[in-house]
N, C-alpha and C positions, 0 to 999 in steps of 0.2 A: 504494500500500500504506500501511496505517496500523498502527503498533505502539504499544501502550500498556502501561506497566509499573504493576502494582498491588502495593503492599507492605503487609504486616501487621506493624506494629512489635512487637506482643506475641509473635508467633511467628517473627519475622525471616524470613517467608515471602514469596517473590516469585512472582506469577503474571502471565500475559501475555494480552492480547487482540490478535490480529492480524486485520486486516480488509482485504478487497479492495474498494476504493471503486468500482471499475468495475462490480462485480456486486452489491454490497451484502451480501456474505457475510462471516462472521467465525468465528474459532475461538478457544477459550480453552485455554491450556496450563497445566497443574498448578493447577486452580482450587481455592480454598477452599470450605468448605461453604455459606457465606452468599452465594448466587449473585446476589442482587438487585444487588449492586455491579457485576457484569458486564453484566446486562441493562440497567441504567440507563446505563452507559457506552456500550454498543452503540447504544442508542436515541438518545443525544445525538449520536452520529456517523452516524446514519441507516444503521445496520447491523443485520443479523439474525444471531444466533448459530446457525449450522447444524452446527457440529462442536465436539468437545471431545477433548482428549488429555491424557495424563499420562505423565511419563517413567518412572514406576515405581509400585509399591504403596507409598504413603507411610506412615511410622510416627509422624510428629510432629503430624499434624493430620488431621481427617476430610476426605476429598476431596469436592469438589462435582461430580465428573463424573457420578455417577448422578443427582443432583438436576437437572442441566442436561438430561440425556437424558429424564428424566421430565417436566420442566416445559415444555420447548420442543422436544422431539424431536430434540435434537442428536445427530448420529452420533458414536459412541464409536470412537476409534482408540487401541488399547491393545496392549501387548507380548504376544507369543506366544512369547517366548524364556524360557530359564532353567529348563526342566524342568517336569514335570507338577505339582509341588507349588506352583508360583508362577503358577498360572492364576487369572484372575478368575472368580468363581463366580456373578455376578449378571447376566451379559450377555444371556442368552437372550431376554428380552422386548424388548430394545432393538436398534435398528439399530446394528450395530457391525462393525468391521474389525479383525482380528487381525494384528499387524505382525511381520514377520520382518526380520532384518538386510538392509538394502538396499532395502526396500519404499518406494515413493513414493506420494503422494496429493496432491490439489490442493483448495484452497479458493479458488474464483474463479481468478485468475491467479497465485496464490501456491502454490509447490510445496514440499512437505516430504519429506525423505528420512530414514528411520529408520536409525540406527546402533546396533547392540547394543554397549553399553558397561558390561558387568557389573563388579562389584566392591563397590560400595555395597550392591547387591542383585543376585541372579542374573538378574533379568528386565530390568534397567535399560536404557532407551533414551535416546539423544540425538537431536535432530532438527535437521538442516540446513534452512535456509530460503533459497529463491530467489524473488525477485520477477521472474517471467518476463516481465512487461510492460516491465521496464527492463534486465534483465541475463540472461545465460545461465549465470552462476556464482553460488554461494551467497553471501549477505551475512553470515550469522551462524549460530550454533548454540545451541540450547536444551540446556543440559547437565544440567538437573535437579540431582540430588545427587551427580553424578559429579565434576564439576569446578567449583570455586568460584573466586572472586577470592582468590588467595593460598593456596589450600588444595585438598584433595580430600575427597570423601565418606568417612566412616569405614566400614570394612568389617566392624566387629565387632558391629553392632547385632543381627544375627540371633542371635548367640550370647549377647551380654550382656543384651539386652532381651527377645528372644523365646524364649531358652532352647534354641536349636537348636545343640547342641554340635558342635564340630569344624568350624565354618563360617568363623570369622574369618580363619584363615590362608589358607584357600582363597579367600575374598573378597579378601584383600590381594594375592594373586598375580594374580587376575583383574583387579584394579584396575591393577596395574602393566602388564599386557598391554593394557588399554584405553587407558592413557596412550601406549603406543607406537603404537597404532592412530591416535589423534587427533593425535599429533605430526606425522604425514604431511600433515595438512590445511594449507591456506594460512594464513600468519601474520595476514593482514588480517581474518580472520573475527572478528566480534564474538562475545563469550561472554555468554550470558544464563542465569545460574544460577537455581535455585529457592530459594536461601536466602542470607542475608547475615550479618553479624557478630551474634553472640549465639545463633545456632542451635546445638543440641547434635548436629547432623548432621555436624559436623566439629570440629576443635579450635582452629583459628586463622584463621577466615574473615575476609576483609577487609571493611571498612565501605563501600567503594566498590561501588555496585550492579552495574556491568557492567565488562567488560574486553575485551581482544582476545586471541586465541590466541597471537599473537606475544609480547605482553607477559607472558602466563603462562609461556610457554616460557622466557623470560629470567629471570623473578623468582619464579615459584611454586616452592617448595622441592621439590615432588614431581617436577618435570622435571629437577632437578639430580642425581638419583640414577640411575645407569646399571645398578646391580646389583639384580637382583630380590630377593636375600636381604637386602641392606641396606635396600631399600624396605620390605619386609615388616616388618622390625624397627622402622623409623622410623615407619611409619604406625600401627602398633598401640601405640606407646609414648605414654603420657600422655593417652589419650583420656578425656574427662570421663565420669562416671557417667551412663548413659542413664536418663532418667526412666522409671519403671515403666509409665507409661501408653502408652509406645511399643508394647509388646506388644499392648495393647488396640487401638490404632489400626491396627496391621498387620492384625490379624484382621478388624476392622470394614471396612477398605478392600478387603480381599480378598473377603469374603463379600458385601459391599454395604451401605453405610450406610443407615440408616433414612431414608426420604424425608420431609422436614419440610413442604414446601409453603410455607415462609415462616418467619419468626422466631416461636418459640413465644410465646403470650400468657400472662404470669405474673400470677396474681391478687395483689392487695394484701391483706395480713393485718394484724390489730391486736395490741396488747400482750398481751391475754389469751391469744390463740393462741400468741404467742411464749412466754409463761410455761409453757404446757402442753408445748410442744415442747422447751423446756429441761429440764423434768422427765423427758421421755421420752428425753433424750440424743440428740435428732435432730441432723443435720449442718446447723448454722447458720453461714453465712460472713459475717463482718463485713468489709465492703470499704473501710472508712475507712482513713486513713493510720495509720502506725505510732504517730505521736505522739498522734493522737486516741484510738486504741484504748487506749494505755497510760494515758491520763488517766482513762478510765472506760469499762468494757465489761461485758457480761453474761458471768459465769462459765459456761462450757459452750459458748461460741462459739469459732470458729476465725478468727483474724485473717489475712486475705490482702488486702493493699492492692490497689486497682484501679489498678495501674500497668502498666508494660511486662511485668512478670513474672507478672501475675495468672493467666493461663490455664496457664502452665507450673507454677507452684506448686500451682494447683488440681489439675492432673493428677497431681502428685506425691503429694498428701496426701488427696484426697477419694475416696470409694468410688464405683465405677460402678454398684453394685447397690442403692443406697439413695437416698431422696429428699434433695434439697438445698434449703435455704432461704437467702435473701439478706437482709442488712441493707445498704441501699444508698441513696444519694441518688436521688430519683426521676428527675432529669434524666440520670442515668448508668445507669439500669436496662437500657436497650437495649444499651449498651456491655458491661455485665457478662454479660448473657444471650448475646450474640453471642460473647464470648470463651469462654464455657463450652461452647457447642455446637460451636465449632471444634475442641475436643479431645474431643468425644463425651460430655460431661456434660450429657445432655439432660433428666434427671429433676429439673427445677427446679419445685418445687411451689408456691412463693409467695415474696413479698418483703415486707420491713418497711421503710418509709421511715426514715431515720436519726433523724427526730424522735420515733420510737417510743421511743428510748432516754430521752427526757425523762419519759414517762409510765410506763415499765416499772417503775421503783423503787416507785411508788405502788401498782401492781398487786400486786407480790410483797412489799412492805413491807421491802425490803432495798436498800441503796445499790449503785451500780455498783462494780465492782472496778477496782483499778489494778495496773499492773506497775511495780515499783520497780527500775530498772536498777542493776546493780552496776558500779562502776568497776574498772579493772584493778588498782589498788592494793588495793582492798577484797578482790578475789578472790585476789590474791597472799597477803595476810595470812591469809585464811580457809583457803587451801590449806595453808599452813605450820602452821596450827593444826588441820588435819585436820577442818575444819568443813563442808566441802562437796565435791561432785563436779562437775567440769567436763565437760560433754557437748559434744563438737565435732561439728557436723552438716555439716561440709564434705565434699567428695568424698575418696575414699581417697588419691588422689595428692596432693591439697592437704595432707592430714594428715601424710603421710609426709615431705613437703618441710619441714614445720615446724609445731609445735603446742605448746600450753601443757603443761608437764611434768605427767604424771599424768592427763591428760585421757583420756576414753573417746570413741572415734570411732564414731558411728552416723549415716551420711549421711542428710540430710533425705529423699532419694529412697527410703530404706528404713525410715524411722523408724516408720511406722504398722505395718508387718509385723514389725519387730524391737523393738517397744516393751517386750517382756518383758526385754530386756537392760538397761533403765533402772530402777534400784531406786526403789521408792516411799517408802522410809523414810529417804532422804537429802535434804539440801538440795542443789538442783541449779542450776547456772548454765550456760546454754547459750551457745555461741559459734559463729560462722562467721567469714568474712573481715572483713566490715564491719558486720554486724548485721541484714541483711535475712532471710536464711534462718533465723538463730537466732530472730528474732522470730516467724516462722511456726511454728517448732518449739516455742517456748515456749507459744504459744497452743494448739497441737495437744495438747501434754502436759496443759495445764490443762483443756482440754475433755474429756480422757479420765480426769480424776480426780486428776491429780498436784497436790498442794496446796502444795508448797514449791519452786517453780521460778521462775526469773527469767532475764533476758537480760543478757549482757555488753555494756556500753555501748561502742560503737566496734569491737567484735569483735577478732579476732586482729591486725588492722592497728593498733588502738590499743595492744595489748600490745607489738607490735614497736616502735612509735614511742616507748613508754616505756622501751625498752631493757631489758625484763625477760627472764629466762632462758627459753629455748625448747628443745625437743627435736627432733632430726632423726634418724629411723631408730633410735630408742632411745637416742641419746646426748644428754645435756643440754649445751647450749651457751648462750652469751650473745650476743645480737645487738648488734653494735657500731654498725652503720649500717643504715638502712632499705634502702639499696641492695644489701645482701647477700641480701635476700629473693628467693627464686626467682620467676621470671616466672609460673610455674604456680600461684603462690599468689594471683594476682589473683582477685578475686571472679568466680565463674562466673555472670555475669549472664544469665539466660535471657530471651528476648524473646518 
């Protein structure tokens, strides 16, 4: 047997290729949309992908299961649990098997057993793996978004992201029962989850890629709680804001993602086209670093640095129903396009090499714009003089734990839809925890016509380090030491 771990840093998403070297067959578990990586890996190992499965209908990335079924005829193994509203809708043209709790199937000499483990979602499955050529008992379990290293999957996404009211408490109770079910399995089982640290599918995922069930029983907080009521309260507390694109992903993966047939080919465009698109207020994403953008950018573009958070921030702020254009280094174009299609942002109409920024000012006869950061002491004095409004774009729970007195909270995840809450006639300084989210928010506001907006240098962390007054739950206090800051105030760094 061969098992390979494939990890996407930007989404903190883990998928797996399992192959039987005796028969040359392989299966992919929880694949991402860009399936060439799995086909190339299988070819290097002299394997052919004959099957694909996923633990549940994912909400944080576009699944590659349909793409594999279409491209190489892989048989689909998917959940048939969870009720009629949680059924896949695209399966009919493809070779597929619907799985119930306890069902088994084989890929060569490798046996898989489906366990219904609802809670994160109603249809969620986990898969026990047994290498029958070497053993008669399972080696490990693919837990998807049910059990992570150090955490469990959040049960509130259907309600908070997809808007299905009354489901988060039900999901929390199902999750507790699923934990009792898996508690009976042997401690030696390896645990192979679908996400790692940085994913918004949980609140405290560990950075170690895999674990064992015995270790999780001893040290995962979820196994320490014996009371269902206490577990429900604990698992629902302090969950980060779900990105709004999760609802889109859930629908896309249920109905069936568009088959791409490969990475989209994006045309190169010139400065004159760029000038026209800026006038039309098109969605143009500048992928350069925060520092490069601040030193000189085109007013009307949105700055989303091409780093680990790129596709998450893109999913937060970009529309799914409008064309997208990129300003990007040519040698990173494929990386940017891949990141966007992984979260379903397929409508990429063209790109401009970053060198276009050198010729653009000559075309429009205007210089590039700059972002002048405000220091915490400048902001403090301006607040006292009632000269500006502080816009805090962190998550609700971060804001409640501590914020700049008088600031207004509109999380970046909701800024585009709640932009009417942000006045256009005020000087605005945007802050988050350390400056990443507030940078994106600043550029988003500028691109939508806000003329007097800038970013707080160093974010709320710099404010705390300067020991300036803060508010918690409506009460103004003074932070005496940085150690007093709540752990939940750490930057929610998406991956």
